[in-house]
ZAVEXGU-769891 format. One record per residue (C-alpha): residue number from 1; x, y, z. Coordinates in pm, whole numbers, padded with zeros to 5 digits. Example, Ala and Ser with C-alpha at 12.3 -4.5 7.8 and 13.67 -1.06 7.14 Angstrom:
<zadrens>
ZADREN  resi      px      py      pz
ZADREN     1   01230  -00450   00780
ZADREN     2   01367  -00106   00714
</zadrens>
This chain:
<zadrens>
ZADREN  resi      px      py      pz
ZADREN     1   01129   01849  -04158
ZADREN     2   00851   01592  -04123
ZADREN     3   01053   01275  -04166
ZADREN     4   00878   00987  -03988
ZADREN     5   01104   00703  -04093
ZADREN     6   01212   00479  -03803
ZADREN     7   01563   00465  -03667
ZADREN     8   01790   00189  -03792
ZADREN     9   01659  -00156  -03692
ZADREN    10   01343   00020  -03564
ZADREN    11   01524   00130  -03248
ZADREN    12   01429   00455  -03080
ZADREN    13   01699   00716  -03132
ZADREN    14   01770   00797  -02766
ZADREN    15   01736   00443  -02629
ZADREN    16   02021   00282  -02440
ZADREN    17   02225   00092  -02697
ZADREN    18   02202  -00285  -02668
ZADREN    19   01907  -00262  -02426
ZADREN    20   01704  -00573  -02345
ZADREN    21   01401  -00463  -02547
ZADREN    22   01598  -00440  -02872
ZADREN    23   01802  -00753  -02808
ZADREN    24   01592  -00999  -02605
ZADREN    25   01221  -00911  -02617
ZADREN    26   01000  -01092  -02872
ZADREN    27   00970  -00882  -03187
ZADREN    28   00592  -00841  -03155
ZADREN    29   00624  -00684  -02809
ZADREN    30   00902  -00439  -02888
ZADREN    31   00691  -00148  -03020
ZADREN    32   00473  -00158  -02707
ZADREN    33   00769  -00186  -02472
ZADREN    34   00925   00110  -02652
ZADREN    35   00603   00303  -02596
ZADREN    36   00649   00230  -02225
ZADREN    37   01015   00344  -02245
ZADREN    38   01127   00001  -02124
ZADREN    39   01433   00056  -02341
ZADREN    40   01505   00377  -02144
ZADREN    41   01479   00276  -01776
ZADREN    42   01593   00608  -01626
ZADREN    43   01236   00741  -01616
ZADREN    44   01118   00448  -01406
ZADREN    45   01395   00516  -01157
ZADREN    46   01307   00886  -01141
ZADREN    47   00945   00795  -01069
ZADREN    48   01032   00525  -00815
ZADREN    49   01300   00699  -00610
ZADREN    50   01065   00960  -00452
ZADREN    51   00841   00669  -00346
ZADREN    52   01130   00512  -00158
ZADREN    53   01224   00849  -00011
ZADREN    54   00873   00887   00125
ZADREN    55   00861   00534   00264
ZADREN    56   01196   00549   00442
ZADREN    57   01131   00893   00591
ZADREN    58   00789   00772   00710
ZADREN    59   00958   00481   00888
ZADREN    60   01209   00720   01045
ZADREN    61   00917   00942   01146
ZADREN    62   00734   00680   01352
ZADREN    63   01030   00449   01415
ZADREN    64   00844   00144   01289
ZADREN    65   00890  -00104   01008
ZADREN    66   00702  -00417   00907
ZADREN    67   00681  -00674   00632
ZADREN    68   00404  -00465   00480
ZADREN    69   00662  -00189   00424
ZADREN    70   00862  -00437   00218
ZADREN    71   00551  -00490   00007
ZADREN    72   00500  -00114  -00024
ZADREN    73   00856  -00085  -00158
ZADREN    74   00801  -00370  -00405
ZADREN    75   00454  -00249  -00501
ZADREN    76   00589   00099  -00567
ZADREN    77   00860  -00047  -00791
ZADREN    78   00608  -00243  -00996
ZADREN    79   00367   00049  -00999
ZADREN    80   00638   00291  -01109
ZADREN    81   00727   00070  -01404
ZADREN    82   00363   00033  -01504
ZADREN    83   00253   00393  -01452
ZADREN    84   00563   00535  -01612
ZADREN    85   00477   00312  -01908
ZADREN    86   00114   00422  -01911
ZADREN    87   00212   00787  -01875
ZADREN    88   00467   00768  -02155
ZADREN    89   00214   00595  -02378
ZADREN    90  -00034   00876  -02306
ZADREN    91   00239   01130  -02380
ZADREN    92   00315   00968  -02715
ZADREN    93  -00054   00953  -02806
ZADREN    94  -00103   01324  -02740
ZADREN    95   00231   01425  -02896
ZADREN    96   00217   01204  -03203
ZADREN    97   00197   01498  -03445
ZADREN    98   00483   01684  -03274
ZADREN    99   00712   01381  -03231
ZADREN   100   00741   01330  -03604
ZADREN   101   00889   01679  -03639
ZADREN   102   01163   01641  -03377
ZADREN   103   01487   01461  -03461
ZADREN   104   01514   01281  -03127
ZADREN   105   01150   01161  -03115
ZADREN   106   01054   01087  -03474
ZADREN   107   01164   00722  -03429
ZADREN   108   00913   00661  -03147
ZADREN   109   00662   00383  -03223
ZADREN   110   00357   00595  -03316
ZADREN   111   00517   00848  -03555
ZADREN   112   00736   00566  -03693
ZADREN   113   00422   00367  -03777
ZADREN   114   00505   00071  -03550
ZADREN   115   00192   00110  -03333
ZADREN   116  -00153   00249  -03412
ZADREN   117  -00320   00503  -03185
ZADREN   118  -00588   00248  -03102
ZADREN   119  -00326  -00009  -03005
ZADREN   120  -00148   00248  -02790
ZADREN   121  -00471   00337  -02605
ZADREN   122  -00538  -00029  -02529
ZADREN   123  -00180  -00078  -02407
ZADREN   124  -00205   00230  -02187
ZADREN   125  -00525   00102  -02025
ZADREN   126  -00379  -00244  -01961
ZADREN   127  -00079  -00096  -01780
ZADREN   128  -00293   00142  -01574
ZADREN   129  -00536  -00133  -01469
ZADREN   130  -00257  -00362  -01348
ZADREN   131  -00107  -00071  -01153
ZADREN   132  -00448   00000  -01000
ZADREN   133  -00471  -00361  -00878
ZADREN   134  -00140  -00313  -00697
ZADREN   135  -00261   00018  -00553
ZADREN   136  -00564  -00157  -00402
ZADREN   137  -00332  -00343  -00161
ZADREN   138  -00233  -00012   00007
ZADREN   139  -00410   00195   00274
ZADREN   140  -00735   00356   00154
ZADREN   141  -00591   00707   00182
ZADREN   142  -00297   00602  -00036
ZADREN   143  -00543   00458  -00287
ZADREN   144  -00724   00791  -00304
ZADREN   145  -00393   00971  -00357
ZADREN   146  -00304   00724  -00630
ZADREN   147  -00625   00798  -00817
ZADREN   148  -00572   01173  -00774
ZADREN   149  -00225   01135  -00928
ZADREN   150  -00392   01081  -01265
ZADREN   151  -00469   01454  -01284
ZADREN   152  -00110   01582  -01327
ZADREN   153  -00028   01278  -01542
ZADREN   154  -00315   01367  -01777
ZADREN   155  -00224   01736  -01793
ZADREN   156   00153   01708  -01840
ZADREN   157   00167   01630  -02216
ZADREN   158  -00034   01946  -02287
ZADREN   159   00163   02172  -02052
ZADREN   160   00438   02250  -02303
ZADREN   161   00172   02400  -02528
ZADREN   162   00046   02662  -02282
ZADREN   163   00332   02732  -02034
ZADREN   164   00707   02785  -02036
ZADREN   165   00720   02571  -01721
ZADREN   166   00602   02222  -01830
ZADREN   167   00874   02075  -01609
ZADREN   168   00666   02185  -01306
ZADREN   169   00383   01961  -01423
ZADREN   170   00628   01676  -01477
ZADREN   171   00754   01731  -01122
ZADREN   172   00399   01724  -00985
ZADREN   173   00343   01387  -01154
ZADREN   174   00684   01224  -01105
ZADREN   175   00717   01297  -00733
ZADREN   176   00365   01202  -00630
ZADREN   177   00503   00875  -00498
ZADREN   178   00660   01061  -00205
ZADREN   179   00309   01147  -00086
ZADREN   180   00165   00807  -00170
ZADREN   181   00433   00591  -00009
ZADREN   182   00437   00801   00309
ZADREN   183   00060   00764   00332
ZADREN   184   00074   00393   00253
ZADREN   185   00296   00349   00560
ZADREN   186   00139   00593   00806
ZADREN   187  -00220   00595   00684
ZADREN   188  -00226   00973   00661
ZADREN   189  -00063   01253   00464
ZADREN   190   00158   01472   00684
ZADREN   191   00372   01784   00649
ZADREN   192   00713   01612   00604
ZADREN   193   00582   01425   00300
ZADREN   194   00453   01747   00144
ZADREN   195   00789   01922   00195
ZADREN   196   00967   01617   00051
ZADREN   197   00732   01634  -00247
ZADREN   198   00832   01996  -00307
ZADREN   199   01199   01897  -00289
ZADREN   200   01134   01636  -00554
ZADREN   201   00967   01892  -00780
ZADREN   202   01274   02117  -00752
ZADREN   203   01494   01818  -00841
ZADREN   204   01276   01744  -01146
ZADREN   205   01312   02104  -01262
ZADREN   206   01689   02054  -01238
ZADREN   207   01721   01729  -01433
ZADREN   208   01443   01784  -01688
ZADREN   209   01569   02127  -01782
ZADREN   210   01900   01959  -01867
ZADREN   211   01709   01692  -02063
ZADREN   212   01504   01951  -02255
ZADREN   213   01816   02119  -02387
ZADREN   214   01848   01832  -02635
ZADREN   215   01547   01962  -02828
ZADREN   216   01560   02340  -02804
ZADREN   217   01612   02402  -03176
ZADREN   218   01332   02171  -03290
ZADREN   219   01105   02292  -03009
ZADREN   220   01153   02652  -03120
ZADREN   221   01058   02564  -03478
ZADREN   222   00733   02390  -03382
ZADREN   223   00638   02616  -03093
ZADREN   224   00697   02381  -02798
ZADREN   225   00773   02557  -02469
ZADREN   226   01019   02443  -02200
ZADREN   227   01233   02579  -01919
ZADREN   228   01535   02504  -02137
ZADREN   229   01411   02749  -02399
ZADREN   230   01299   02997  -02134
ZADREN   231   01633   03004  -01951
ZADREN   232   01861   02971  -02253
ZADREN   233   02211   03092  -02168
ZADREN   234   02095   03160  -01810
ZADREN   235   02030   02791  -01748
ZADREN   236   02320   02737  -01507
ZADREN   237   02207   03003  -01255
ZADREN   238   01855   02863  -01260
ZADREN   239   01983   02510  -01206
ZADREN   240   02180   02633  -00904
ZADREN   241   01856   02771  -00762
ZADREN   242   01683   02437  -00814
ZADREN   243   01980   02263  -00651
ZADREN   244   01953   02483  -00343
ZADREN   245   01575   02437  -00326
ZADREN   246   01612   02059  -00351
ZADREN   247   01871   02039  -00074
ZADREN   248   01697   02290   00153
ZADREN   249   01349   02143   00122
ZADREN   250   01471   01787   00162
ZADREN   251   01667   01890   00469
ZADREN   252   01351   02042   00620
ZADREN   253   01157   01724   00539
ZADREN   254   01424   01517   00718
ZADREN   255   01410   01737   01030
ZADREN   256   01029   01727   01038
ZADREN   257   01039   01349   00997
ZADREN   258   01300   01278   01262
ZADREN   259   01243   01542   01527
ZADREN   260   00977   01360   01731
ZADREN   261   01098   01002   01772
ZADREN   262   01432   00950   01598
ZADREN   263   01766   00990   01772
ZADREN   264   01992   01287   01712
ZADREN   265   02240   01053   01542
ZADREN   266   01971   00925   01307
ZADREN   267   01873   01282   01217
ZADREN   268   02233   01381   01149
ZADREN   269   02289   01079   00925
ZADREN   270   01963   01140   00739
ZADREN   271   02059   01505   00686
ZADREN   272   02372   01380   00513
ZADREN   273   02144   01260   00233
ZADREN   274   02040   01597   00089
ZADREN   275   02389   01734   00156
ZADREN   276   02553   01457  -00053
ZADREN   277   02281   01482  -00316
ZADREN   278   02355   01852  -00352
ZADREN   279   02723   01782  -00418
ZADREN   280   02629   01533  -00689
ZADREN   281   02404   01793  -00853
ZADREN   282   02686   02048  -00831
ZADREN   283   02914   01799  -01007
ZADREN   284   02658   01778  -01288
ZADREN   285   02655   02156  -01319
ZADREN   286   03031   02165  -01358
ZADREN   287   03009   01929  -01655
ZADREN   288   02705   02084  -01822
ZADREN   289   02726   02205  -02181
ZADREN   290   02380   02305  -02304
ZADREN   291   02505   02299  -02665
ZADREN   292   02605   01932  -02639
ZADREN   293   02294   01713  -02666
ZADREN   294   02484   01393  -02588
ZADREN   295   02626   01547  -02271
ZADREN   296   02281   01665  -02165
ZADREN   297   02142   01314  -02207
ZADREN   298   02436   01167  -02015
ZADREN   299   02386   01407  -01724
ZADREN   300   02012   01347  -01722
ZADREN   301   02068   00973  -01690
ZADREN   302   02305   01004  -01393
ZADREN   303   02019   01145  -01188
ZADREN   304   01928   00791  -01093
ZADREN   305   02245   00794  -00885
ZADREN   306   02166   01146  -00763
ZADREN   307   01833   01029  -00623
ZADREN   308   01971   00710  -00473
ZADREN   309   02229   00898  -00265
ZADREN   310   01985   01035  -00001
ZADREN   311   01802   00702   00003
ZADREN   312   02119   00530   00123
ZADREN   313   02154   00782   00407
ZADREN   314   01785   00741   00500
ZADREN   315   01818   00362   00515
ZADREN   316   02125   00385   00738
ZADREN   317   01949   00635   00967
ZADREN   318   01651   00402   00994
ZADREN   319   01863   00133   01161
ZADREN   320   02061   00360   01395
</zadrens>
């Protein structure tokens, strides 16, 4: 079972075919960019989108926007790329012994022998330090939140070893940007951002349970826990619960954000966001086949579009 040979042409098995890392990046940088999942951009989107949710709802909340908000949006994008890369590098460092035993992950740079652990640690620190420099341009309370975000990031790779719900820890880490971006705009953490954060966690449970179904057989053999293994054939009912929690909590966050200063029309438009997002998640459920790993990966990747749907509604509501 322990086959650590790299994928053909040293590509990672579940990378997007013909991606820019494998086709355009200098050869010496490719292993490190693969560590950062630069060849699999969906994770960056899933980390970034809650940031933009939080920023746009914060602007709806106080009916104000400035050029600094444009920088917050750009800074969050750069920070998401960097911290997703640092987090994935940390994940691969801690999981290096497990990854070599799983079909989908054995071609990753560390088990494939493309990068040493020491090199991965240095690369992780470089990414995190650059992200911290960006964070320093935000409000002090947002900076403190950004530092605190390292806690769930550090814990997540170990969660699948002690709980059947590691996707909760991923949700805690991946949706932190909703809290941070709201605070970067307003200067303080408020209830709508917390409710939005909870909505994001429910969404993460939805999409990452689908993702985890790719590895259930290998995970069972090596003792890795996941909601996919926990739910098994009952996955669809659980995903419907996560769908309802996502839509309901996001709807509450919208109402809390808009009720004081936004117009009724703006609130109605913004509420269309979670409603439309829920329909997109329902469409995913209709096409789900937990026995088809390729289909699970395809559905996981479309969650970039799922998350962008409410953002479009929020942006329209902001200018009403």
